[in-house]
C-alpha positions as CSV (number, residue, x, y, z in Angstrom):
1,M,177.6,-173.2,-28.7
2,P,175.3,-174.5,-31.5
3,S,173.2,-177.5,-30.8
4,P,174.2,-180.7,-32.5
5,P,172.4,-181.5,-35.7
6,E,169.2,-183.5,-35.4
7,R,169.7,-187.2,-36.0
8,R,167.1,-188.6,-38.3
9,R,166.3,-192.1,-39.4
10,L,167.0,-192.2,-43.1
11,I,165.1,-194.5,-45.5
12,D,167.6,-194.2,-48.3
13,A,170.8,-192.4,-47.3
14,N,172.1,-192.4,-50.9
15,R,169.1,-190.4,-52.1
16,V,169.7,-187.9,-49.2
17,D,173.3,-187.6,-50.3
18,D,172.2,-187.0,-53.9
19,A,169.7,-184.4,-52.9
20,I,172.3,-182.6,-50.8
21,E,174.9,-182.7,-53.6
22,G,172.3,-181.4,-56.1
23,L,171.3,-178.6,-53.7
24,G,174.8,-177.2,-53.7
25,D,175.5,-173.9,-52.1
26,R,172.6,-172.4,-50.2
27,E,173.5,-168.9,-51.3
28,T,172.9,-170.0,-54.9
29,V,169.5,-171.3,-53.9
30,R,168.8,-167.9,-52.3
31,E,169.8,-166.1,-55.4
32,W,167.6,-168.3,-57.6
33,A,164.7,-167.7,-55.2
34,Q,165.2,-164.0,-55.7
35,R,165.3,-164.4,-59.4
36,F,162.1,-166.4,-59.4
37,A,160.4,-163.8,-57.3
38,I,161.2,-161.3,-60.1
39,L,159.7,-163.7,-62.6
40,A,156.6,-164.4,-60.5
41,D,155.0,-161.1,-61.3
42,P,152.6,-161.6,-64.2
43,S,153.4,-158.1,-65.7
44,R,157.1,-158.7,-65.7
45,L,156.8,-162.2,-67.0
46,T,154.6,-160.8,-69.8
47,L,157.2,-158.3,-70.7
48,L,160.0,-161.0,-70.7
49,V,157.9,-163.2,-73.0
50,C,157.1,-160.3,-75.4
51,I,160.8,-159.3,-75.5
52,H,161.8,-162.9,-76.1
53,Y,159.6,-163.2,-79.2
54,A,160.3,-159.7,-80.5
55,K,164.1,-160.3,-80.1
56,E,164.5,-156.5,-79.5
57,I,161.8,-154.0,-78.8
58,C,161.4,-150.4,-77.6
59,V,159.3,-149.3,-74.6
60,S,156.3,-148.0,-76.5
61,D,156.0,-151.0,-78.8
62,L,156.5,-153.3,-75.8
63,A,153.7,-151.5,-73.9
64,A,151.4,-151.9,-76.9
65,A,152.2,-155.7,-77.1
66,A,151.8,-156.2,-73.4
67,G,148.7,-154.1,-73.0
68,M,150.4,-151.9,-70.4
69,S,151.2,-148.2,-70.1
70,D,154.6,-146.9,-71.1
71,T,155.2,-145.8,-67.5
72,A,154.4,-149.3,-66.1
73,V,156.7,-150.9,-68.7
74,S,159.5,-148.5,-68.0
75,Q,159.3,-149.2,-64.2
76,A,159.3,-152.9,-64.7
77,L,162.2,-152.7,-67.2
78,R,164.3,-150.8,-64.6
79,L,163.8,-153.7,-62.2
80,L,164.5,-156.3,-64.9
81,R,167.6,-154.5,-65.9
82,A,168.8,-154.1,-62.3
83,H,168.6,-157.9,-62.0
84,G,170.4,-158.6,-65.2
85,L,167.4,-160.1,-67.0
86,V,167.2,-157.6,-69.8
87,A,169.7,-155.3,-71.5
88,A,169.2,-152.1,-73.6
89,H,171.0,-150.4,-76.4
90,R,170.3,-147.1,-78.0
91,E,169.6,-146.6,-81.7
92,G,169.5,-142.8,-82.1
93,R,166.6,-141.7,-79.9
94,V,165.1,-145.2,-79.5
95,V,166.2,-147.6,-76.8
96,R,165.6,-151.2,-77.6
97,Y,165.5,-154.0,-75.0
98,R,166.5,-157.6,-75.3
99,L,166.8,-160.6,-73.0
100,A,170.2,-160.7,-71.3
101,D,169.8,-163.9,-69.3
102,A,170.2,-167.2,-71.2
103,T,168.5,-169.2,-68.5
104,V,165.4,-167.0,-68.7
105,H,165.5,-167.4,-72.5
106,D,165.5,-171.2,-72.0
107,L,162.8,-171.0,-69.3
108,I,160.5,-169.1,-71.6
109,H,160.9,-171.9,-74.2
110,H,159.6,-174.3,-71.6
111,V,156.8,-172.1,-70.4
112,R,155.7,-170.7,-73.8
113,P,157.3,-172.7,-76.7
114,H,157.4,-171.2,-80.1
115,P,154.2,-171.9,-82.1
116,G,154.2,-175.2,-83.8
117,T,156.4,-176.9,-81.2
118,T,155.5,-179.0,-78.2
119,P,156.6,-178.2,-74.6
120,H,159.2,-180.5,-73.0
121,G,158.0,-183.0,-70.5
122,I,159.6,-183.9,-67.2
123,D,161.7,-187.1,-67.1
């Protein structure tokens, strides 16, 4: 039998309720944590930013832009594809990659806005 929940003295119960409502489903939080873990790698994030600004780009060009080997880029792209962050399409012998996740697209705008624009602040 599970133990009863710990009773805590709350300073502002309404804020606690708002926080719990905003948190939502714990499974969704776990999925986002996994997504952020993928983004936390500097090489993968570099590739995503490069893809974002190139719109579509092939492995060899992406490797040149990111300063990485073709093999390292291919391995990272496999992982990014498996998590639905990038998509690929073939044009003859060339496979081009593009961002497939709108949230990552928006996140890149916050992290690395287009030149000439200012980053958004936190309200």
